[in-house]
N, C-alpha and C positions, 0 to 999 in steps of 0.2 A: 508673527504678526501683530499689529498694534490694533487699537481700538478706531483709530483713525483709517486703516485700511480696510476693517470689518465693514466701518461707517460709510467708505466709499464703494463697497461692493453692493452693501444693500440699496444706498442712494441709485446705482446704475439698475439693480432690478426694480426698484422701484418705479423709477421713470420708465423700464420697459413696460411692466404691468399697465401703468397707466395710458402709455401710448396705444397699448392695445384695446384698452377699456373703452377712451374715450377718444383717441383721434382715428378709430378704425384701421388699425393695424392689422391685418390679417392673420393668422395663424401661421404660414408658413414663414413671414417676414417677423413676426415673434420669435419662434424658432432659429431663425436665424442669427436674430440680434442676440439670442441667448448664447449660439453656438460659440460666440466670440469670448464669452466668459466661462466656458467649460474648464478652462485652466485654473478657475477660482474655487472650483469645487474640491480638489485634493488640499487646497491651502486651507479652505474653509474647514474641510474635515479635521485635517492636522490640528488646527485651532480648536476645534470642538473637542477633541481627543484630549487635547493640554490641558483646558480648562476640566473636564472630568475628571484627570489625574490630579489635578490641583484639590478639586472639591474632594475627592477619595481622601488625597493627603491631610487636608483639613480635618475631614470627618476622624479618620482614624486618631488625630492629635488630639483633637477634641475628647473622643471617647479616652483616650488615656488619660488626659489630663482629670475625666471626670473620675475615671478610676482611682487614681491617686488622691482627689480631694476624698470620695469616699472612703479610703483607707486612713487618709489623715482624720476625718472624723471621726471614724470606730476607734482610731488610737486616743483621740482627745475626750472620747465620751469615756471611754474605759479609765483613763488617768482621773478624770474628775468624780467617777462613781468611785474609786479607790480613795480619792481625797473626801467624798462626802462623810465615807463610814466613818473618818476620825472624828467628825462634828459632835461634840458632847460627851467624849470621851475623856475630857479633864487635861488634855495633853497640853505643853504651854511652849511657847516659840522664844527660845533664847537670843537677844539682841537682835530683834527686828526693828526696833527704832535706833538700831546702834549706840543704845546708851548703856547696855551691859544688864538690862533687866528683862525679867523672863514677863511674856505677855501670854493669855490665854490664845490657844489657839483659834477658838471660835472665833476671837476678835479679828484675827489674821485673815481668816476662811472669809467671815463676812466684809471685811474690807476687798478682799480680792474679788468676789462677787459682784460688791457693787461697781466695782471698776471695771468687770466683765460687762455688766449690765449698761453702762455710761459709755463702753466702747460699742457695743451692739447697737445702741440706738440712735447712735452720732453719724 
């Protein structure tokens, strides 16, 4: 069932309700009018069930994505903590500028942190 069909059923129900409230349709007429739409009820219930399944699937997918993101964040934090411990140890990086020269690891680290902050603030 698509949105157009749902809108049509809703419009019919609203029209009957207005007729009942404003035009003096008595309860028997009102019920008789709605009996013609009883066939719509299972269709609407199926549609609602399908929407619930879709929402459940979306929730499940979102939960899995959130778990994956948390795992990835934990892994990245552990990696950064490991690299942080190397700062100030006097290490050198060979060929960082591809000129064959050694460069202090701390310069390499500082450059990487600046790039991370630039990307994080952009």
